[in-house]
C-alpha positions in Angstrom: -4.7 -48.2 161.3 -4.2 -51.9 162.0 -7.1 -54.2 161.4 -8.7 -55.7 164.2 -9.2 -59.6 165.4 -10.6 -60.6 168.7 -12.4 -63.4 170.7 -14.9 -62.4 173.4 -18.0 -64.0 174.3 -17.2 -67.0 172.5 -17.2 -64.5 169.4 -14.7 -64.0 166.7 -14.7 -60.4 165.3 -12.5 -59.2 162.5 -12.9 -55.6 161.5 -11.3 -52.7 160.1 -12.8 -48.7 159.6 -14.9 -50.4 156.6 -16.2 -53.8 157.5 -17.0 -56.3 160.2 -17.2 -59.7 159.8 -18.5 -61.6 163.5 -19.1 -65.5 163.9 -19.5 -67.5 166.9 -18.3 -70.6 168.9 -21.5 -72.6 170.0 -20.9 -73.6 173.8 -23.1 -76.6 173.4 -22.0 -78.1 170.4 -19.1 -76.8 169.5 -20.1 -75.8 166.1 -19.4 -72.5 164.6 -22.3 -69.8 163.4 -22.5 -66.7 161.3 -23.5 -63.6 163.2 -22.5 -60.7 161.1 -21.2 -59.7 157.5 -21.3 -55.9 157.1 -20.1 -52.2 157.3 -18.0 -51.4 160.6 -19.6 -52.0 163.7 -19.3 -51.7 167.5 -22.3 -53.7 168.8 -22.9 -56.9 169.7 -23.0 -58.4 166.9 -24.7 -61.6 167.9 -28.0 -62.7 166.3 -30.2 -64.4 168.5 -31.4 -66.8 165.8 -32.6 -70.1 167.9 -31.0 -73.0 167.0 -32.9 -75.3 168.7 -36.9 -75.0 168.0 -37.8 -77.4 171.2 -35.9 -79.6 173.3 -37.0 -82.9 171.9 -37.4 -81.4 168.3 -33.4 -80.5 168.0 -32.7 -78.7 164.5 -30.3 -76.6 162.5 -32.3 -76.3 159.2 -32.6 -72.5 160.1 -28.9 -72.2 161.7 -26.7 -69.9 160.1 -23.9 -72.5 159.9 -20.3 -70.8 159.1 -19.1 -74.2 157.8 -22.1 -76.6 157.1 -21.2 -80.2 157.1 -23.3 -83.1 155.7 -25.8 -85.4 158.3 -27.4 -83.5 161.2 -30.5 -81.9 159.4 -28.9 -78.7 157.4 -30.8 -80.0 154.1 -29.5 -77.0 152.0 -25.8 -77.5 150.5 -22.9 -78.6 152.4 -19.5 -76.4 152.5 -18.0 -79.8 152.7 -18.7 -83.7 152.2 -15.9 -86.4 152.8 -16.4 -89.7 152.2 -14.9 -91.8 154.9 -15.2 -95.6 155.0 -19.1 -96.1 153.8 -20.1 -92.9 155.2 -20.0 -89.2 153.7 -21.6 -87.7 157.3 -18.8 -85.3 158.9 -19.3 -83.2 162.2 -16.0 -80.5 163.2 -16.1 -78.7 166.1 -14.4 -76.2 167.5 -10.6 -77.1 168.9 -8.5 -74.1 169.1 -7.6 -70.6 167.2 -4.8 -68.8 166.7 -4.5 -65.2 165.2 -1.3 -64.2 163.6 0.3 -61.2 162.0 0.2 -60.6 158.0 -1.3 -62.8 155.5 0.4 -66.0 154.8 0.6 -67.5 151.5 -1.4 -71.2 150.3 0.9 -73.7 149.5 1.0 -74.0 145.6 -2.2 -71.9 144.9 -2.6 -68.2 144.1 -3.5 -65.5 147.0 -4.0 -62.3 148.6 -0.7 -60.9 150.4 -0.1 -58.6 152.9 2.6 -57.7 155.7 1.7 -57.1 159.1 0.4 -54.4 160.0 -1.6 -54.3 156.6 -3.1 -57.5 157.9 -4.3 -60.1 160.2 -5.1 -63.3 159.8 -7.0 -65.9 162.0 -6.9 -69.8 161.8 -9.8 -71.7 162.9 -9.2 -75.4 164.0 -12.0 -77.8 163.5 -11.9 -81.6 163.9 -14.0 -84.3 163.6 -13.0 -87.5 165.5 -16.2 -89.3 165.8 -15.1 -93.2 165.8 -12.0 -94.0 163.9 -12.0 -90.4 161.8 -9.5 -87.8 163.0 -10.4 -84.9 160.5 -8.9 -81.7 160.8 -10.4 -78.6 159.4 -8.3 -75.0 159.5 -10.7 -72.2 158.5 -8.4 -69.3 157.4 -10.2 -65.9 157.3 -7.7 -62.6 156.4 -8.7 -58.9 157.1 -6.7 -55.9 155.4 -5.7 -52.4 157.2 -8.7 -50.4 155.0 -10.3 -52.8 152.3 -13.7 -54.0 153.2 -12.9 -57.1 152.2 -12.1 -60.6 153.9 -10.2 -63.6 152.5 -11.1 -67.3 153.5 -9.8 -70.7 152.7 -9.6 -73.6 154.2 -7.4 -76.4 154.6 -8.4 -80.2 155.4 -5.5 -82.5 157.3 -6.5 -86.2 157.4 -4.8 -87.6 160.8 -6.4 -90.6 161.0 -5.3 -94.1 159.7 -7.5 -94.5 156.5 -7.5 -92.6 153.6 -10.3 -90.3 153.3 -12.1 -88.6 150.0 -12.7 -85.5 149.6 -15.9 -85.1 147.4 -17.1 -81.6 148.1 -15.5 -78.7 149.7 -16.3 -74.9 149.6 -13.9 -71.8 149.8 -16.1 -69.8 151.0 -20.2 -70.6 152.6 -22.3 -67.8 154.5 -25.4 -67.6 155.8 -27.3 -63.9 155.1 -30.8 -63.2 156.8 -33.8 -63.1 155.1 -34.1 -60.6 152.6 -34.8 -59.2 149.1 -31.4 -60.4 147.1 -30.3 -60.3 143.6 -27.7 -62.5 142.3 -25.5 -61.0 139.8 -22.9 -62.7 137.2 -20.7 -62.5 134.8 -21.8 -65.1 131.4 -21.0 -65.4 128.0 -19.2 -67.6 125.0 -15.9 -67.3 123.2 -16.0 -63.2 121.4 -19.1 -62.5 124.1 -17.2 -62.9 127.7 -18.5 -61.3 130.4 -22.2 -60.2 130.1 -23.9 -58.9 133.1 -26.4 -60.8 134.3 -28.6 -59.9 137.4 -32.1 -61.8 138.4 -33.8 -62.4 142.0 -32.7 -65.1 144.1 -35.7 -67.2 144.3 -36.5 -70.3 146.8 -34.0 -73.2 146.2 -30.9 -73.1 144.7 -29.7 -71.2 141.9 -25.8 -70.7 140.4 -23.9 -71.4 138.2 -20.5 -73.4 137.1 -17.3 -74.2 134.7 -16.9 -77.4 134.4 -14.6 -77.3 131.2 -11.3 -77.2 133.8 -11.0 -73.6 133.2 -12.8 -70.7 134.7 -14.2 -70.3 131.0 -16.2 -67.7 129.0 -19.1 -69.4 130.2 -19.1 -68.2 133.7 -16.7 -66.4 135.4 -15.8 -67.4 139.2 -17.5 -64.2 140.4 -20.8 -63.7 142.2 -22.9 -60.6 143.6 -25.1 -60.3 146.0 -27.2 -57.5 146.4 -30.0 -56.0 147.9 -33.3 -55.8 145.6 -32.8 -52.1 145.1 -29.3 -52.0 144.7 -27.5 -49.9 142.3 -24.3 -48.4 140.9 -24.1 -46.0 143.8 -26.7 -47.0 146.5 -28.1 -50.5 148.6 -26.1 -53.6 150.0 -23.4 -55.0 147.3 -21.6 -58.4 149.0 -19.0 -59.5 146.0 -17.5 -63.2 146.0 -14.5 -63.8 143.8 -12.5 -66.9 143.7 -8.6 -66.5 143.3 -8.6 -69.9 141.0 -8.4 -70.3 136.8 -9.9 -74.0 137.0 -13.4 -75.8 137.0 -15.7 -73.8 140.0 -19.0 -73.7 141.3 -21.2 -70.7 142.7 -24.4 -70.6 144.0 -26.9 -68.8 145.9 -29.8 -70.8 147.7 -33.0 -69.1 149.4 -33.8 -71.5 152.4 -38.2 -71.5 152.5 -38.1 -72.0 155.9 -36.8 -68.9 156.7 -36.1 -66.5 153.8 -31.9 -67.0 154.9 -29.5 -67.2 151.7 -27.2 -69.7 151.8 -24.2 -68.3 149.5 -21.2 -70.8 148.2 -18.2 -70.8 145.9 -15.5 -73.0 145.6 -14.2 -76.0 143.4 -16.2 -77.5 141.3 -17.5 -81.1 142.9 -17.5 -82.5 139.4 -13.4 -82.4 139.4 -12.5 -83.1 143.0 -13.0 -86.6 144.6 -9.5 -85.5 146.1 -7.9 -88.6 148.0 -6.0 -88.0 151.4 -4.0 -91.0 152.8 -2.9 -90.8 156.1 -0.8 -87.6 156.7 -1.8 -85.7 153.7 -3.5 -82.2 153.4 -5.9 -80.5 151.2 -5.9 -76.7 150.6 -8.6 -75.2 148.7 -8.2 -71.9 146.5 -8.9 -68.7 148.6 -12.1 -66.9 148.0 -12.0 -62.9 148.5 -15.3 -61.4 149.8 -16.5 -57.5 150.4 -19.2 -55.5 151.4 -20.2 -52.3 149.9 -23.1 -50.4 151.1 -22.5 -48.1 148.5 -24.0 -50.6 145.6 -22.1 -52.1 142.9 -19.9 -49.3 142.0 -18.2 -49.5 146.4 -17.8 -53.1 145.3 -16.0 -53.0 142.1 -14.1 -49.7 143.7 -13.1 -52.2 146.5 -12.3 -55.3 144.9 -10.6 -53.4 142.1 -7.8 -51.9 145.1 -7.2 -54.7 146.7 -6.8 -56.7 143.4 -4.2 -54.2 142.3 -2.1 -53.4 145.6 -2.5 -57.1 147.6 -3.2 -60.0 144.7 -1.0 -58.9 141.2 2.7 -59.5 142.1 3.7 -58.4 138.8 5.8 -55.0 139.1 3.7 -54.4 135.8 0.4 -53.8 138.0 1.4 -49.9 138.5 3.5 -49.7 135.6 2.6 -47.4 132.4 2.5 -50.6 129.7 3.7 -49.7 126.5 1.6 -49.6 123.0 2.0 -52.3 121.2 0.9 -53.5 117.5 -0.1 -57.4 117.2 0.1 -58.4 113.8 -2.5 -61.4 113.8 -5.6 -59.3 112.5 -3.3 -58.1 110.0 -2.0 -61.4 108.5 -2.9 -64.4 110.2 -1.0 -67.3 109.6 0.8 -65.6 106.4 3.8 -64.4 107.5 7.5 -64.1 107.3 10.5 -61.9 108.7 10.0 -59.4 105.9 6.2 -58.7 106.3 6.6 -58.4 109.9 9.4 -56.1 109.9 7.3 -53.8 107.7 4.4 -53.8 110.3 7.1 -53.0 113.1 8.8 -50.2 110.7 5.3 -49.0 109.5 4.0 -48.8 113.0 6.7 -46.9 115.0 6.8 -43.7 113.0 3.2 -42.9 115.2 4.2 -44.3 118.4 3.9 -47.6 118.4 6.4 -48.6 121.3 6.7 -52.7 120.8 5.7 -55.3 118.3 3.8 -58.5 119.2 4.3 -61.4 117.0 1.4 -63.8 117.1 0.7 -67.2 115.9 2.4 -69.0 113.2 5.9 -68.2 113.7 7.3 -71.8 115.4 7.8 -75.6 114.1 10.7 -77.3 112.3 9.8 -80.4 111.1 5.9 -79.3 111.4 6.0 -75.9 110.6 3.3 -74.1 112.4 1.8 -72.4 108.9 -1.7 -73.3 109.9 -3.8 -74.7 113.1 -2.9 -78.1 112.3 0.4 -78.5 112.8 3.4 -76.9 115.6 2.4 -76.6 119.3 5.1 -78.6 121.6 8.3 -77.2 119.2 8.7 -73.9 120.2 11.5 -73.2 117.9 10.9 -70.5 115.0 10.3 -72.1 111.4 13.7 -71.7 109.8 11.8 -71.2 106.1 9.8 -68.0 107.4 12.6 -67.1 109.7 16.4 -68.0 107.4 18.1 -66.0 109.9 17.0 -67.0 113.2 14.1 -65.6 115.6 16.6 -63.5 117.1 17.6 -61.5 113.9 14.3 -60.2 113.5 14.2 -59.0 117.1 17.5 -56.9 116.9 15.9 -54.9 114.0 13.1 -54.4 115.4 14.6 -53.1 118.4 16.7 -50.7 116.1 13.6 -49.0 115.0 13.0 -45.4 117.1 9.3 -44.8 118.1 7.9 -41.6 117.4 8.8 -39.3 120.7 10.7 -42.5 122.2 14.7 -42.4 123.1 14.7 -46.4 123.3 14.1 -48.6 120.4 11.1 -50.9 119.7 10.7 -53.7 121.8 9.4 -57.0 120.6 7.0 -59.8 121.9 5.7 -62.9 121.4 2.5 -65.6 121.1 3.1 -68.5 122.6 0.6 -71.6 123.7 2.9 -73.9 125.8 -0.2 -75.9 127.6 -1.4 -77.5 124.1 0.2 -79.8 121.5 -0.8 -80.6 117.9 -0.7 -84.5 116.7 1.5 -83.2 113.8 4.6 -82.3 116.2 7.7 -83.5 117.6 6.6 -83.6 120.9 3.8 -85.8 120.3 5.9 -87.6 118.2 8.2 -88.2 121.4 5.4 -88.3 124.0 2.0 -89.3 123.0 1.0 -90.3 126.5 1.6 -86.8 127.6 -2.0 -85.3 126.9 -5.1 -85.4 128.9 -6.3 -89.0 127.9 -8.6 -91.5 130.2 -8.0 -95.1 129.7 -8.7 -96.5 126.4 -11.3 -93.8 125.6 -10.4 -91.6 122.5 -9.0 -88.5 123.2 -11.1 -85.5 121.8 -8.5 -83.3 119.0 -10.4 -80.1 119.1 -9.0 -77.5 117.0 -6.8 -79.8 115.8 -4.9 -80.3 119.4 -4.4 -81.9 122.2 -3.6 -80.2 125.7 -0.7 -81.8 127.6 -1.4 -83.0 130.9 0.1 -80.4 133.7 -0.8 -82.6 136.6 2.7 -84.3 135.1 6.0 -82.8 136.6 7.9 -84.1 134.0 5.4 -82.3 131.3 5.6 -79.2 133.8 9.3 -79.3 133.7 9.3 -79.7 130.1 7.4 -76.0 129.7 9.4 -74.3 132.0 12.7 -75.2 130.3 11.7 -75.2 126.0 10.1 -71.5 127.1 12.6 -70.8 129.7 15.1 -71.7 126.6 13.3 -69.8 123.6 13.0 -66.4 126.4 16.8 -66.8 126.7 17.2 -66.7 122.9 16.2 -63.2 121.9 15.3 -60.0 123.3 11.8 -60.8 124.0 10.1 -58.3 126.4 6.4 -59.3 126.2 5.0 -63.2 126.2 0.8 -63.5 125.0 0.7 -67.1 126.5 -2.7 -68.5 125.1 -4.6 -71.9 125.4 -7.6 -72.6 123.1 -9.3 -75.1 124.4 -10.8 -77.4 126.9 -10.1 -80.5 129.0 -11.6 -83.3 127.8 -11.2 -86.8 128.7 -9.7 -86.4 132.3 -8.3 -89.6 133.9 -9.9 -88.9 137.5 -12.0 -85.8 138.2 -9.1 -84.8 140.5 -6.7 -84.2 137.4 -8.7 -81.0 136.8 -7.0 -79.5 140.1 -4.1 -81.0 139.7 -3.4 -80.0 136.2 -4.4 -76.1 137.7 -1.5 -77.0 140.1 0.8 -77.8 137.8 -0.4 -74.7 135.7 0.3 -72.0 139.0 4.5 -73.9 139.3 5.0 -73.4 136.0 3.9 -69.9 135.5 5.2 -69.2 139.0 8.5 -70.2 138.0 8.6 -68.1 134.5 7.9 -65.2 136.2 10.0 -64.9 138.9 12.9 -66.5 136.1 12.1 -63.3 133.8 10.5 -61.2 135.9 11.0 -58.0 133.6 8.8 -59.9 130.9 5.3 -58.1 131.0 3.0 -61.6 130.3 -0.3 -61.3 129.0 -2.9 -64.5 129.8 -5.0 -65.1 126.8 -7.3 -68.4 126.3 -9.4 -67.7 123.4 -9.5 -64.1 124.9 -11.2 -64.2 128.0 -11.6 -67.8 128.4 -9.4 -67.6 131.6 -9.9 -64.1 133.2 -9.9 -64.8 137.0 -8.3 -63.7 140.2 -5.9 -67.0 139.6 -3.5 -65.8 136.5 -3.7 -62.4 137.9 -1.7 -63.1 140.6 1.0 -63.8 138.7 0.5 -61.7 135.4 -0.8 -57.9 134.9 -3.0 -58.0 132.4 -5.4 -60.5 130.6 -6.9 -60.3 126.6 -10.2 -59.7 127.7 -12.1 -61.2 124.3 -10.8 -62.3 120.6 -13.6 -60.0 119.5 -12.0 -56.3 119.0 -15.5 -54.8 117.9 -15.5 -51.4 119.6 -19.2 -51.9 120.2 -19.3 -55.3 121.7 -15.6 -54.7 123.7 -17.6 -52.2 125.6 -19.9 -54.7 127.2 -17.3 -57.2 127.5 -15.1 -54.6 129.3 -17.7 -53.0 131.8 -19.0 -56.3 132.7 -15.1 -57.2 133.3 -15.3 -54.4 135.6 -17.7 -55.3 137.9 -14.8 -57.8 139.9 -11.4 -56.8 137.7 -9.7 -53.4 137.7 -9.4 -51.7 134.0 -5.3 -52.2 134.4 -6.2 -56.0 134.0 -7.2 -55.6 131.0 -5.9 -55.1 126.7 -7.8 -53.3 124.2 -6.5 -53.4 120.6 -7.9 -51.6 117.9 -8.6 -53.3 114.8 -9.5 -52.6 111.3 -12.9 -52.5 110.0 -15.3 -53.7 108.7 -14.3 -55.7 111.9 -13.3 -59.4 111.5 -15.6 -60.8 113.9 -19.1 -59.2 113.3 -18.5 -57.1 110.3 -19.5 -53.4 111.9 -17.6 -50.4 110.9 -17.4 -47.8 113.5 -14.9 -44.6 113.9 -11.1 -45.2 114.5 -11.6 -42.5 117.6 -14.6 -44.8 118.9 -12.6 -47.7 118.8 -9.5 -46.1 120.1 -11.6 -44.8 123.1 -12.6 -48.0 124.0 -9.4 -49.8 123.7 -7.7 -46.7 126.1 -10.3 -48.0 129.1 -8.1 -51.1 129.2 -4.5 -51.2 131.0 -2.5 -52.0 127.9 -3.6 -50.4 124.8 -2.9 -51.3 121.1 -3.6 -52.2 117.6 -4.2 -54.9 115.9 -4.1 -55.0 112.6 -1.3 -54.0 109.1 -1.5 -50.7 109.5 -0.6 -50.4 105.3 -4.1 -50.2 104.8 -4.5 -46.6 107.5 -6.3 -44.0 105.1 -4.3 -40.8 105.2 -7.0 -39.5 107.5 -6.4 -42.4 110.2 -2.6 -41.7 109.7 -2.9 -37.8 110.9 -5.0 -39.2 113.7 -3.3 -41.8 115.0 -0.3 -40.1 117.1 -2.6 -37.8 118.8 -4.4 -40.8 120.1 -1.7 -43.1 121.3 -0.4 -39.7 122.9 -4.2 -39.6 124.7 -3.9 -42.9 125.6 -0.6 -42.7 127.3 -2.2 -39.4 129.3 -4.9 -41.5 130.4 -3.1 -44.7 131.2 -1.8 -43.5 134.9 -5.8 -43.3 135.5 -7.0 -46.2 134.1 -3.5 -48.2 136.3 -4.0 -46.6 139.1 -7.4 -44.7 139.6 -11.0 -45.7 140.9 -13.4 -46.4 138.1 -16.8 -45.3 137.9 -19.2 -46.6 135.9 -21.4 -43.5 135.4 -23.5 -45.5 132.8 -23.7 -49.3 131.7 -23.8 -49.9 127.9 -26.5 -53.1 128.8 -28.8 -49.9 130.4 -28.5 -46.8 128.4 -27.9 -46.0 125.0 -24.8 -43.3 126.3 -22.3 -45.6 128.6 -20.1 -43.5 129.9 -16.8 -44.4 132.5 -15.0 -41.8 134.6 -11.7 -42.8 136.4 -10.2 -40.1 139.4 -7.0 -40.1 141.1 -6.8 -41.3 144.6 -6.2 -37.3 145.5 -9.5 -36.2 143.6 -7.4 -33.8 141.7 -7.3 -35.5 138.2 -10.0 -37.4 136.1 -10.8 -38.5 132.9 -14.3 -38.9 131.5 -14.8 -41.3 128.5 -18.3 -41.1 126.8 -20.1 -42.5 124.3 -23.3 -42.9 122.1 -24.0 -46.3 120.7 -26.7 -44.8 118.3 -27.9 -41.8 117.0 -31.3 -40.7 118.6 -33.2 -38.8 116.5 -34.6 -35.3 118.2 -34.1 -37.0 121.8 -31.7 -35.3 124.2 -29.1 -37.0 126.3 -29.8 -37.2 130.0 -27.6 -35.3 132.0 -24.3 -36.9 132.3 -23.6 -37.1 136.4 -19.7 -37.3 137.4 -18.8 -39.1 140.4 -16.0 -39.4 142.8 -14.7 -36.0 142.5 -13.9 -32.9 145.4 -17.1 -31.0 145.8 -15.2 -28.0 147.3 -12.6 -27.8 144.7 -13.1 -26.4 141.1 -12.4 -28.5 138.0 -11.1 -27.2 134.5 -12.8 -29.1 132.2 -11.2 -29.9 128.7 -12.7 -31.5 125.9 -9.8 -33.9 123.8 -10.8 -34.2 120.1 -8.5 -33.6 117.1 -7.8 -30.3 119.7 -8.0 -29.9 123.3 -10.4 -27.6 124.2 -11.2 -25.5 127.3 -15.2 -25.6 127.6 -15.3 -24.8 131.2 -15.0 -24.4 135.0 -17.3 -25.9 137.4 -16.6 -27.3 140.9 -16.9 -31.2 141.7 -20.6 -30.5 143.4 -22.1 -29.1 140.9 -20.6 -31.8 138.3 -22.0 -34.5 140.2 -25.2 -33.0 141.1 -26.3 -31.4 137.6 -23.5 -33.2 135.5 -22.4 -32.3 132.0 -25.0 -31.3 128.9 -23.4 -33.1 126.1 -24.4 -33.0 122.5 -23.5 -36.2 119.8 -24.3 -36.4 116.3 -24.3 -39.9 114.7 -24.0 -43.5 115.4 -20.4 -45.0 117.4 -19.9 -41.4 118.8 -17.2 -41.1 121.7 -15.9 -38.1 123.7 -13.1 -37.9 126.2 -13.1 -35.2 128.7 -10.1 -34.2 131.0 -11.0 -33.0 134.4 -8.1 -30.9 136.7 -8.3 -28.7 139.9 -7.7 -25.1 139.5 -4.7 -25.7 142.1 -2.9 -28.6 139.7 -3.7 -25.9 137.5 -1.5 -23.2 138.8 0.8 -25.8 140.5 1.3 -26.8 136.9 
């Protein structure tokens, strides 16, 4: 069924079978007022909320404004603030609108996509022509065929004769009616990303931001506003996700006069001040908002489906990812061709399909033997690779992994946005780094950040990485970015940098479309929808501890599909936490990600681990299609219980996999029954426990599994179970 957009009785209505969004044009003042966002509705959809208290006392302090501006009595945060001359007051009024089929692209920015009849787009034209102003704003709204989502962006065009400066512009602004709302967002730090935070929305403005140039470890560009009674399975939930990788701001502002809550998401005003000369335009990043009447779980699944089908452009989105081994935690900088070949040759017999060479392989004049040199010089270190990098790649390609008819593939780590002072690139172009006048640039982590707002810098990165990828059979690239932006020449540099980055990675992804690209930024420091548009997976954290990864991965899943995460099994004691957990626990946590692998030196495997690893790899490959394509149900979260569990269910509900965990042993305490979700009530499922062996433990109908649940027995800390469910119909067909 195609989505619908109508304009009746001055009201715009965007709808499909799962969502309705509506706002109206006021006949008196020409401004836009929000009326409804929620489940499908065929009603009038107009909140008869007075804009004027009395004829003599006009006010918009209580109005639900669709695009609130500054200076006319609305004292909440505005969606737009433009400096023109000495004034920052604007007055945008309706001019006309256009309804188009499909989903137009955003110039230079990542965005969702869809073709007619899978989407329709409404473009509402507003204008401020007061005095000498001739400023036009185009609000773009897209609705999809079945997703309970609306995508919005804003384009501003200066048609006046004088320059203007955009000081603030939100991609999304919405006023929600009075209610008991909670705010949910993801915060953290390096090695402790995406921790779930939930608190009551109180009077006044509350929010979070990134002002370090990237979307950041500290706060993710995702905000949920949910009813206070919302759970994983019930309650109203609105999710707002900014398709952007740079500095942003998100807020929820409750208005004391009427209790309404203004939600706003967009570029961080601290990093904007964008000048528009006459005839120039500016487009905001896109914000995607979804509505769920079935709690946080429904909200997450809506985002997951949309981002897999209508955001990620990689051919790897739904494609099984190879099991990899990365040498970083096994060797750090202590590498050469012989050491790396040994690791690859030891991993292949276990069934590992790809070897990934991490940091330390490059630099000629300034070899990368530690973190102080080499960044920017993307040529192999001739001392470590006397026969060249291609020679090592060819030798590894000749290895035959267990149960594979093709050779082992090769991947490579790079950090192209950065440069060390000790590098040939910096010696040639010291002016290419981010810097501000006479202020001394900060060399964090012994490195500077290149100014990607400059086209010559963009071209250098495109050319140098293209040359590198053409020099050998490189099937995978891990692209890192290990520091943040300081000493920018002007606030607008941050956004100009991001536009440059998108040009670079968009060009490279198109040029090397078969390559599996992985995003990394000291772990999850740039895990966002903007990057996901180009690259299918992100290294969720440099913390590889199984227990900590449960929290990080469950947090990420509030917004991002598990298919977009990478998880590795690392050595114990863990290098970040010092914690020792069982191999099976670490593997089960990692296989909840779209990309599974190892990060260690296999020479240190025990005999028992060597016996277990082939079966664990086989299990991960069995589970992977459901992780990539299935629906995720967070049955219980690690921040709320000692027994977290995640369930992946196929679209047709014929198969499911349950991954359940006990974090700590509780003496003489029975675990609560684990009630499954998303199954077909009428179908009977065969239940198989997958441990050292596969054991059918029973058959039960979907309704009983969801109402009564499973009783799992545990013994010891850091325990895990994988349970496979298949309908008897599927079993008979097999």
